[in-house]
C-alpha positions in Angstrom: -25.3 22.4 -22.9 -23.3 25.6 -23.4 -19.6 25.6 -22.3 -18.4 28.7 -24.1 -18.3 30.8 -27.2 -16.9 30.3 -30.7 -13.6 32.1 -31.2 -14.5 33.3 -34.7 -17.9 34.7 -33.6 -18.5 35.5 -29.9 -22.2 35.7 -30.5 -22.4 31.9 -31.1 -22.5 29.5 -28.3 -20.2 26.5 -28.1 -22.4 23.6 -27.2 -21.7 19.9 -26.5 -23.9 16.8 -25.8 -22.9 15.8 -22.2 -24.3 12.2 -22.3 -22.3 11.5 -25.4 -19.2 13.0 -23.9 -19.5 10.8 -20.8 -20.7 7.6 -22.4 -17.7 7.3 -24.7 -15.1 9.1 -22.6 -13.3 12.4 -23.2 -9.8 13.8 -23.1 -8.4 17.3 -22.5 -4.8 17.9 -23.7 -2.6 20.9 -23.6 0.6 22.3 -22.2 0.9 23.5 -18.7 -0.8 26.8 -17.9 -3.3 26.9 -20.7 -6.3 26.3 -18.4 -6.9 22.5 -18.5 -7.9 22.3 -14.8 -10.3 25.2 -15.2 -11.8 23.5 -18.3 -12.2 20.3 -16.3 -14.0 22.2 -13.5 -16.4 23.8 -16.0 -17.2 20.4 -17.7 -17.7 18.6 -14.5 -20.1 21.2 -13.2 -22.1 21.0 -16.4 -22.1 17.2 -16.2 -23.4 17.2 -12.6 -26.2 19.6 -13.6 -27.1 17.4 -16.6 -27.0 14.1 -14.5 -27.5 14.5 -10.8 -27.0 10.8 -10.2 -23.5 11.0 -11.6 -20.6 10.1 -9.2 -17.2 11.7 -10.0 -13.9 10.4 -8.7 -10.9 12.8 -9.4 -7.4 11.5 -9.0 -5.8 14.8 -8.0 -2.0 14.6 -7.9 -1.6 18.3 -7.2 -4.3 18.8 -4.6 -5.9 21.6 -6.7 -9.6 20.5 -7.1 -10.6 20.8 -3.5 -11.5 24.4 -3.9 -13.2 24.0 -7.3 -16.4 22.2 -6.1 -17.0 23.6 -2.6 -20.0 21.9 -0.9 -20.4 19.4 -3.8 -17.2 17.6 -3.1 -15.6 15.4 -0.3 -11.9 15.8 0.0 -9.9 12.7 0.9 -6.2 13.1 1.8 -3.7 11.0 3.8 -5.0 12.4 7.1 -8.6 11.3 6.4 -7.9 8.3 4.3 -8.4 4.7 5.4 -7.7 2.4 2.5 -7.2 -1.1 4.0 -4.2 -3.0 2.7 -6.3 -6.1 2.2 -8.2 -4.3 -0.6 -5.0 -4.5 -2.7 -4.4 -7.3 -5.1 -1.2 -9.3 -4.8 0.6 -7.2 -7.4 -0.6 -4.0 -5.8 0.4 -5.2 -2.3 3.8 -6.2 -3.6 4.3 -2.8 -5.1 3.9 -1.4 -1.6 6.1 -3.9 0.1 8.9 -3.8 -2.4 8.8 0.1 -2.6 8.3 0.2 -6.4 11.2 -2.1 -7.2 10.8 -5.4 -9.2 9.6 -8.0 -6.8 11.6 -11.1 -6.0 9.9 -14.2 -7.5 10.5 -16.4 -4.5 9.1 -13.8 -2.1 6.1 -13.3 -4.3 5.4 -17.1 -4.2 5.6 -17.0 -0.4 3.0 -14.1 -0.3 0.8 -16.0 -2.8 0.8 -19.0 -0.5 0.5 -17.3 2.9 -2.0 -14.5 2.3 -4.9 -16.9 1.6 -4.0 -18.7 4.8 -4.0 -15.5 6.8 -7.4 -14.6 5.3 -8.9 -18.0 6.3 -7.4 -17.6 9.8 -9.1 -14.2 10.1 -12.5 -15.6 8.9 -12.2 -18.7 11.1 -11.6 -16.7 14.2 -15.2 -15.5 14.2 -16.9 -18.6 12.9 -17.8 -21.9 14.4 -16.6 -25.2 13.1 -19.4 -26.0 10.7 -19.4 -22.5 9.2 -15.6 -22.7 8.9 -15.7 -25.9 7.0 -18.3 -24.5 4.6 -16.3 -21.3 4.1 -13.1 -23.2 3.4 -14.7 -24.7 0.4 -15.1 -21.3 -1.2 -12.2 -20.1 -3.2 -10.2 -17.5 -1.2 -7.2 -16.3 -3.2 -4.5 -13.7 -2.6 -6.6 -11.2 -4.7 -9.9 -11.8 -2.8 -10.9 -8.6 -0.9 -11.2 -10.3 2.4 -9.7 -8.9 5.6 -6.7 -10.4 7.2 -4.2 -9.3 9.8 -0.6 -8.5 9.2 0.1 -10.2 12.6 -1.3 -13.5 11.1 0.8 -13.1 8.0 4.0 -12.5 10.0 3.1 -15.5 12.3 2.9 -17.7 9.2 6.2 -16.4 8.0 7.8 -17.2 11.4 6.3 -20.6 11.3 8.0 -21.4 8.0 11.2 -20.0 9.3 11.0 -22.4 12.3 10.6 -25.5 10.1 13.5 -27.9 9.8 13.0 -28.4 6.1 13.1 -25.7 3.4 16.5 -24.1 4.3 16.8 -22.6 0.8 13.8 -20.4 1.3 14.7 -19.1 4.8 16.7 -16.2 3.5 13.8 -15.1 1.4 11.4 -15.5 4.4 13.6 -13.3 6.6 14.0 -10.7 3.8 10.2 -10.6 3.3 9.6 -10.2 7.0 12.0 -7.3 7.1 10.2 -5.6 4.2 6.8 -6.1 5.8 8.0 -4.7 9.1 9.5 -1.7 7.4 6.3 -1.0 5.6 4.0 -1.1 8.6 6.4 1.0 10.6 6.6 3.7 8.0 4.3 6.6 9.1 3.6 7.5 5.5 1.7 4.2 5.1 -0.5 5.0 8.1 -3.6 5.1 5.8 -3.0 1.4 4.9 -1.9 -0.2 8.2 -3.7 1.8 10.9 -5.8 0.2 13.5 -9.0 1.2 11.6 -8.0 -1.1 8.7 -8.0 -4.3 10.7 -11.7 -4.9 10.7 -14.0 -5.4 7.7 -14.6 -1.8 6.6 -15.2 -2.4 2.9 -18.7 -1.1 2.9 -17.7 2.2 4.6 -14.7 2.6 2.3 -16.8 2.2 -0.8 -19.6 4.4 0.4 -17.2 7.2 1.4 -14.9 7.1 -1.7 -17.5 6.5 -4.4 -20.3 8.5 -2.8 -22.9 5.8 -2.5 -25.3 7.4 -1.5 -23.9 10.8 -2.3 -25.7 12.8 0.5 -25.6 15.9 -1.8 -21.8 15.6 -2.5 -21.4 13.6 -5.7 -17.7 14.5 -6.2 -14.7 12.9 -4.5 -11.3 14.6 -4.9 -8.7 12.1 -4.0 -5.5 14.0 -3.2 -2.5 12.0 -4.1 0.2 14.6 -3.3 0.7 13.4 0.2 0.9 9.7 -0.7 4.5 8.3 -1.2 5.5 8.2 -4.8 6.2 4.4 -4.7 2.6 3.8 -3.6 0.7 6.2 -5.9 0.5 3.7 -8.7 -1.0 1.0 -6.4 -3.6 3.4 -4.9 -4.6 4.6 -8.4 -4.9 0.9 -9.5 -7.1 0.1 -6.5 -9.4 3.0 -7.1 -9.8 2.5 -10.8 -10.3 -1.3 -10.4 -12.9 -0.8 -7.7 -14.7 1.8 -9.8 -15.1 -0.6 -12.6 -16.1 -3.5 -10.4 -18.8 -1.4 -8.7 -20.3 -0.6 -12.1 -20.0 -4.2 -13.1 -21.5 -5.9 -10.1 -24.2 -3.2 -9.8 -25.4 -4.0 -13.3 -24.8 -0.4 -14.3 -26.9 1.0 -11.5 -24.1 3.4 -10.5 -23.1 5.9 -13.2 -19.5 6.8 -12.4 -16.9 9.1 -13.9 -13.2 8.6 -13.2 -11.0 11.7 -14.0 -7.3 11.0 -14.3 -5.2 14.2 -14.0 -1.7 13.8 -15.5 -2.8 10.5 -17.0 0.6 10.0 -18.7 2.0 9.0 -15.3 -0.3 6.0 -15.0 -0.6 4.8 -18.6 2.6 5.9 -20.4 3.2 5.1 -24.1 6.2 2.9 -23.2 5.0 -0.5 -22.0 8.1 -0.9 -19.9 7.2 2.1 -17.9 4.4 2.6 -15.4 2.7 0.0 -13.2 1.0 -2.8 -15.1 -2.1 -3.2 -12.8 -2.8 0.5 -13.1 -2.5 0.3 -16.9 -4.8 -2.7 -16.9 -7.4 -1.0 -14.7 -7.6 2.2 -16.7 -7.5 0.3 -20.0 -10.4 -1.8 -18.9 -12.5 1.2 -18.1 -11.6 2.7 -21.5 -12.5 -0.4 -23.4 -15.4 -1.9 -21.4 -16.6 0.8 -19.0 -19.3 2.1 -21.3 -21.3 -1.1 -21.0 -21.5 -0.7 -17.2 -21.9 3.0 -16.8 -18.3 3.8 -16.0 -16.8 6.7 -17.9 -13.2 8.0 -18.1 -11.8 11.5 -18.3 -8.2 11.9 -19.4 -6.2 15.1 -18.7 -2.6 15.2 -19.9 0.1 17.6 -21.0 1.8 15.2 -23.4 -0.5 13.1 -25.5 2.6 11.7 -27.2 3.6 10.1 -23.9 0.1 8.6 -23.3 -0.8 5.1 -24.3 -2.3 5.3 -27.8 -4.9 2.7 -26.8 -6.3 4.9 -24.1 -6.4 8.1 -26.2 -8.0 6.2 -29.1 -10.9 5.2 -26.9 -11.7 8.9 -26.1 -14.4 9.9 -28.5 -14.4 13.6 -27.5 -11.2 15.5 -27.4 -10.6 19.1 -26.3 -7.2 20.1 -27.8 -5.7 23.2 -26.2 -2.4 24.8 -27.0 0.3 22.2 -27.8 4.0 23.1 -28.6 5.4 19.7 -29.3 5.4 18.6 -32.9 4.7 15.0 -32.0 1.8 15.9 -29.9 0.4 18.1 -32.7 0.7 15.2 -35.1 -1.4 13.0 -32.9 -4.2 15.5 -32.8 -4.0 16.0 -36.6 -4.3 12.3 -37.1 -7.4 12.1 -34.9 -9.3 15.0 -36.4 -11.4 14.5 -39.6 -9.7 15.5 -42.9 -12.3 18.1 -43.7 -11.3 20.1 -40.7 -7.5 19.6 -40.8 -7.0 23.3 -41.4 -8.3 24.0 -37.9 -5.2 22.3 -36.4 -2.9 24.8 -38.0 -3.5 27.2 -35.0 -3.1 24.6 -32.3 0.4 26.0 -31.4 -0.7 29.6 -31.2 -4.2 29.6 -29.6 -4.6 31.5 -26.4 -5.3 30.4 -22.8 -8.8 29.1 -22.3 -9.2 28.3 -26.0 -9.5 24.7 -27.4 -10.3 22.9 -30.6 -13.2 20.5 -29.8 -14.1 17.6 -31.9 -15.6 14.1 -31.5 -18.8 12.4 -30.5 -20.2 15.2 -28.3 -19.5 17.9 -30.8 -21.6 18.4 -34.0 -18.7 19.7 -36.0 -15.1 20.5 -35.0 -14.9 24.0 -33.6 -12.4 26.4 -32.2 -13.9 27.7 -29.0 -13.2 29.6 -25.8 -14.4 28.2 -22.5 -16.7 30.3 -20.3 -15.2 32.1 -17.4 -15.4 30.2 -14.1 -16.2 32.0 -10.9 -13.3 33.0 -8.8 -14.3 30.9 -5.8 -14.5 27.8 -8.1 -11.1 28.2 -9.6 -8.8 25.2 -9.0 -5.8 26.2 -7.0 -3.2 24.5 -4.8 -3.8 25.5 -1.2 -4.6 29.0 -2.1 -1.7 29.4 -4.6 -3.9 31.1 -7.1 -4.6 34.0 -4.7 -2.3 37.0 -4.5 -0.3 36.8 -1.4 1.0 39.8 0.6 4.6 40.7 1.4 4.2 39.5 5.0 3.4 35.9 4.0 7.0 34.6 4.4 7.1 35.9 7.9 3.8 34.1 8.8 4.9 30.7 7.6 5.8 28.2 10.2 9.0 26.5 9.0 8.9 23.9 11.8 5.5 22.7 10.4 7.0 22.4 6.9 10.0 20.4 8.2 7.7 18.2 10.3 5.6 17.4 7.2 8.7 16.7 5.2 10.0 14.3 7.8 6.5 12.8 8.4 7.1 12.9 12.1 3.4 12.6 13.0 3.1 8.9 12.8 0.3 6.6 14.0 -0.8 6.7 17.6 0.1 3.3 18.9 0.1 4.0 22.7 -3.2 2.1 23.1 -1.6 -1.2 22.1 1.4 -1.0 24.5 -0.3 -2.7 27.4 -1.5 -5.6 25.3 2.0 -6.2 24.0 3.6 -6.0 27.4 1.1 -8.5 28.8 1.8 -10.8 25.8 5.6 -10.4 26.3 5.3 -11.3 30.0 3.3 -14.4 29.3 5.7 -15.8 26.7 9.0 -14.7 28.2 9.7 -18.1 29.7 9.1 -20.1 26.5 12.4 -21.6 25.2 11.7 -20.8 21.6 14.3 -19.7 19.1 11.8 -17.9 16.9 9.4 -15.0 17.2 6.2 -16.9 17.5 4.5 -15.1 20.4 0.9 -14.1 19.6 0.2 -10.5 18.7 -3.2 -8.9 19.1 -2.9 -6.3 16.4 -0.6 -5.0 13.7 0.4 -2.2 16.0 2.0 -4.7 18.4 4.8 -5.1 15.8 5.2 -1.4 15.6 5.3 -1.2 19.4 8.0 -4.0 19.4 10.4 -1.9 17.4 9.8 1.3 19.3 10.1 -0.3 22.7 12.8 -2.9 22.0 15.5 -0.7 23.5 14.0 0.1 26.9 12.7 -3.4 27.4 16.2 -4.9 26.7 18.2 -2.3 28.6 19.0 -4.7 31.4 20.2 -7.4 29.1 22.0 -5.7 26.2 23.0 -2.1 26.5 23.7 -1.8 22.8 20.1 -2.5 22.0 19.1 1.2 22.3 18.8 1.7 18.6 15.7 0.2 16.9 16.3 -2.8 14.7 14.3 -4.3 11.9 13.3 -7.4 13.9 12.3 -7.2 17.6 14.5 -9.7 19.5 13.6 -10.9 23.0 16.3 -11.3 25.6 16.1 -15.0 25.6 16.9 -15.0 21.8 20.2 -13.3 22.2 23.2 -15.5 22.9 24.7 -15.0 26.4 21.9 -12.8 27.6 20.4 -15.2 30.0 17.4 -17.5 29.3 16.7 -21.1 28.2 20.0 -21.3 26.3 22.0 -18.7 28.2 24.6 -18.8 31.0 22.4 -20.5 33.7 22.0 -23.6 31.5 25.7 -23.7 30.8 26.5 -23.5 34.5 24.1 -26.3 35.3 25.5 -28.5 32.6 29.1 -27.9 33.9 27.9 -28.8 37.4 26.4 -32.1 36.2 29.5 -32.9 34.2 31.7 -32.3 37.2 29.4 -34.4 39.4 29.5 -37.3 37.0 33.2 -37.3 36.2 34.4 -36.9 39.8 35.2 -39.8 42.1 32.9 -40.6 45.1 33.9 -38.5 48.1 36.2 -40.3 50.7 36.9 -38.2 53.8 40.1 -40.0 54.7 41.5 -40.3 51.2 44.9 -39.1 50.5 44.9 -36.8 47.5 48.6 -37.5 46.7 48.3 -41.3 46.8 48.6 -42.9 43.4 46.6 -45.9 42.6 48.5 -49.2 42.4 49.7 -49.9 38.9 49.5 -53.5 37.5 52.6 -55.7 37.5 54.5 -56.4 34.3 52.5 -58.7 32.1 49.4 -58.4 34.2 46.3 -56.9 32.5 44.3 -54.2 34.1 40.8 -55.2 35.1 38.4 -53.8 32.5 35.8 -51.4 33.7 32.3 -52.8 33.9 30.0 -51.7 31.1 26.9 -51.7 33.3 28.2 -49.2 35.9 26.1 -46.3 36.9 28.7 -43.8 35.8 28.7 -45.2 32.2 24.9 -45.3 32.1 24.7 -41.7 33.1 27.3 -40.6 30.6 25.4 -42.4 27.8 22.2 -40.6 28.6 21.2 -37.7 26.3 22.1 -34.3 27.7 18.5 -33.1 27.2 17.3 -35.6 29.8 19.8 -34.4 32.3 18.9 -30.7 31.7 15.2 -31.2 32.1 15.5 -33.2 35.3 
């Protein structure tokens, strides 16, 4: 199909073979402002026209492709996204919990052991005994995309904390619990830990993100700008991995194209940088995706910072203006020797121009992309439009500050009553650990937000939220199973046992007769009631 004109002769069309471009991947490289996004829009429109069954997933870090496809695209942002946490593999989930920092090996081992148990607990809650025994034989690992509840995971952590053995791992257990609680209470992670992600919604998630069936909208623009920076790599890894697995397990029945904008973020040239699962997912598409109908489109400003393995798998390359010598050398090494003179202009070509070569192009050519309609130009929330002088006066600064602070968190008021009822039923349990049952993940969020008013009568300094929600009976001296009433009762029992039997006429100043010189004092009998009571365990006296 025709995508533009030759620069040397405007009367000649620049044509490419779209199936060859998609089958063996393609890349668009060029510095900022040369028209890469516009070229991507043009190529994707041509690809959809050539293959209506094609499904396109765009990883959009700048939120600029929403206006480029109009009615053909579904826009997914943080407000409309429900990506369940249980779809993440262990490494991807750890990237979220540890906020992009290197994970602690001991805490990773704990997650690797407890997540399968939480998944089996979730599956066993809706199955009878026979089905449960049959399902336990199946291999459920920490990477299996099976739903589980964060409440079950935290309950298992609390159970390990309450064990007498394993004192060495208790600091790691408490640290892991604080990290999990911090993640589920962060309003930026609402798309992962909302109430909609508790149930098994994998079918709806796949159908919505990957457009199966498309319902006339084959393009999905996944806006990553609103997602926290420490989670972007995990989300990109989940999407790329699921795209490959859908093509794999459908036996190539779903033809899918994954477009990675700013690809040097996900697969940098330095192996020490980037997120390993994301690199592995994109590399797997680049190396094996052709066999299962999964294609890859790479867009980057710096081909020198991109993993050479990824760029070498792209059989069709559109090289736009590049100013860096190292980037130019990479393009020169990829182009055939017979057309090496064409790369001499790569640093001086104009906007919208490119040097195209590879599998989808008959011969290397210098071309100019066709103009894209104004209403299809990619732009960031209308940034491409000319604004008037009155625009600064019409901007609501409070809305900007609210979005910066992420004030609009999840609505958890619906779970308050369930938590309060659970709190009331378990308030009298003399336990030293937080093992009260929770109905939903939101109960933990409600615990932190309502810990201060619920404990106002016990501890006035508990007004500020803490990482772990303590109950009043867990605080020393606050009243409860181990509080002041028990101490008073114990002191009363001790005074009752150690005091002499009451004698109304006894003289308090009378001293008992002392034995004469050489006379031994009569020993106290061992079988007396007083000694027997003193030898009893204190627990038996308290529970009486």
